[in-house]
N, C-alpha and C positions, 0 to 999 in steps of 0.2 A: 504494500500500500504506500502510495506517495505521500509526502508530508502534507500536501495541500488537501488531501482527502478529508483530513480531520482538523485542519487549521481553523483557528478563530481569528479573523482579520479585524484590525482597527484601521478605519479609513480616515486619512487626514488630507484635507485640502489646505496646503501650507500657506499660500498667500493670504487666505482668509483668516486662518487661525492666528497668524502672526501680525495681522493688521497692516499688511504691506500697502504701500501706495498703489492706487488702481493703475495709474500710468507709470511705466517704468522710467524713473528719473536717474537710474544708475546708482542710487544710494541704498546701502543695506539698512534693513530694519534692525536696530540694536537688539541683540539677544535672541534673534530668531531661532537659531539652531539649539540654543539652550532651552528655549520654550518647547520646541519640537521634541527634544530628547526627554524633557520632563513628562510630556504627555505620553510618549511611547513607554516610558517607565511606568507611569500610572496604568496604562493599558495592560501591561504585563503583570504587575504586582497586584493591582486591585480588581482587574476585570478578567484576568486569565487569558488575555489575547496572545496568541503565539506567532502572529505575523502582523506586519505593518504594510498597509497599502497606501502609498503616498504619491501625490502628484496633482497637477502637473508641476514638474521641476525644471524643464528646459527653459532657458532664457527666452522671455517673451516680452511683448510690448505692453500688455495690459493684464488680462484675466488669466493668462497662462496657456491659452490655446492658440494664440497667434505667435507661433514659435519664430524666434530670431536666430538662435544658435542651439543646435541639438547637442553640442558637446560641452555646454557650460550650464551649471546650476544658475538659476535666476539670481542675479546679483542683489535683488531686493531681499533675498533670503540669506545670502552669504557667498561662500566660496566653495569650489569643488572639494577642497581639503576638509572643510567643515562638514560637508555631506558624507565624505568617507568616514570621518570620525563618528557621525551619527549612525552609519551602518555598522561600524565596528561595535559601538555601544549596544545596538540592538542584538547583534550576534552574541555578544557576551552575556546577554540576558536570555539567550535561547530563542530570540525572535528572528523570523525570516523577514526580508524586505523586498517588496514588489513595487515597482514604479510605474507610473502612467505614461504610456508611449503615444504621443499625439503625432501620428504619422500620415494622416490623411491630408492635412493642410498646413500651411505656414502663414506667418504674418507678412505684411508688406515690406518689412525691413529685412527679411531673409535675403541672404547674399544673392541667390539665383534670381529672385524676383527683382532686386535692384538692377541686376544686369539686364533683365528684360525691359525695365523702364528706360534704361540709358541707351540701349542698343537696338531695341525693337526687333525688326525682321532679321537683323544680323546678330542678335544676342546668342551667346554661346549656350545659354541655358533655356532657350525659349521652349524646347521640347520637354522640359521638366514639368510643364503646367498643362492643364486641360483647357481645351476650347478657346485658345487664344485667337482673337479676331481683331486684326489691325484696321478693320473698317468700322469697328465699334468704339464705344467710349463708356465711361462710368462716372459716378459722382465725384471721383478724385481727379477727373479730367486727364486720365493717363493717355488718352488718344488711342486706346484699345480696350477690349473687354476680355474677360477670362472666366473660367469656371471657378465656382466658390462653394463654400459650405453653407447650406441653408439660406441662400440668398444674400449672404453677408460678404461684401467684397473685402472686408478686413481679413477674411480667412481664405487664402488663395489655395485652390485645390491642386495637389500634386498629381502628376501623371504616373500612377503606380505601374503602368505597363512598360514604362521606359526602363531598360536595364540599368542605366546610370542611377536612376532614382532608387531602384531596388538595391543596388550595391551600396549606395549612400546610406540607406537605412540599415543594411547588414552591418556596415562599419560602425554606425551609431550604436547598435545593440552590442557589438563586440566591445566598443569603447566603454559603455556603462558597466558591463560585466567585468572587464579587466581593471578599469580604474577604480571602481567603487565596491566590487565584490557583492553586487546585488544578487538576489536569488531568482529574479524574473522580471519580465516586462509584460504588461498587459496592453494589447493594442486597443487604444481608445477610439471608439466610434463604431457605428454600424453602416457607414455610408461608403463602403468600398465596393459599390455595385460594378464599378469599372473593372474590378479585379484586385486581388490582394498582392502585396509585394512578393509573396512566396508561392501561393498556389490558388487555384480556383476549384470549385466555387467557394465563396466566403461563407463560413458558418459561425454562429455566435460563440461556439466553444473553442475557436482557434486562437491560440496565444503565441506571441513571440516570446519564447521562454528561454532564458539563459543562453542567448546567442544562437539558438536554432529553433525551428518550429517544433512544437510539441502539441499533439492534439489531446485535450483534456476531455474525458467523456462528459456527455451532456448532463448526466446525473450527478456530476461533481463540479458543476459550473461555478463561476467565480463569485466573489464575495459581495453579492448584492450591489446594484449600481445606482442607488438613490443618491442624488446630489446633496451635499451638505456644505454649509459655510462654516468654517472653523473646524472643530473636531467633528468627526463624522459618525462615531458610534461603532458598535460591535456588530459584526456579521459572521455567522457561521456559514461555511460553504453549503448552499442549499442542495437538498436532494429533490429529484423530480424536475419538472419543467418550469424552472423559476428564473429565466433569463431576463434581466433588466438592463437597460442601456441608458447611459447619461448622454443626452443629446441637447440639453438646454444650456448652451454657452451663454 
């Protein structure tokens, strides 16, 4: 039996719990990781939680889902080194750590999208995005339109069928496993109808786990996906058909 079959997860939305600024001004919130560590310790000692599900953590422009840099912990929370210390502390208590992987879309300040804005038809990374139309426009007056998540142009949809995008995501997963010793990554979203970075068709119980795809049986689905601001509460991995998705950015 795998550890996640019986794990009790404590879900943390760190930007909310730590009271971070909504817009990323590059300034860390004092004591953010100390606070996160205290809550993880409380989850272990007082609630019996054996795993922490935390995220989003990638550097973003606002709420955490408009990713700017996949290889950096959001600077409003602190540094990569502080997150590694957080993971080490969790492991010392016997807690596993799963992070939220926002792979479907990026923010407008993501490097590849900045290239598209600057170089348009000649952009090196134009094929990294869906439905780019240089005859269109949008509310940002980019002079082109593009696919997005949920109708929000703040969230630029990545072309998951592009092998370069796939490899970029693979490298991101390897980076998080190698740099932080995390125990898994949960692919956040249900909107990969265009196809998944690894295989098709997409099913709810497919996870990007510890640097490789691992299919978790549907009856041991993940730790309940209700959105919470601040600390998110305790979830035991549900038995039966209980798949929920967080789609309310």
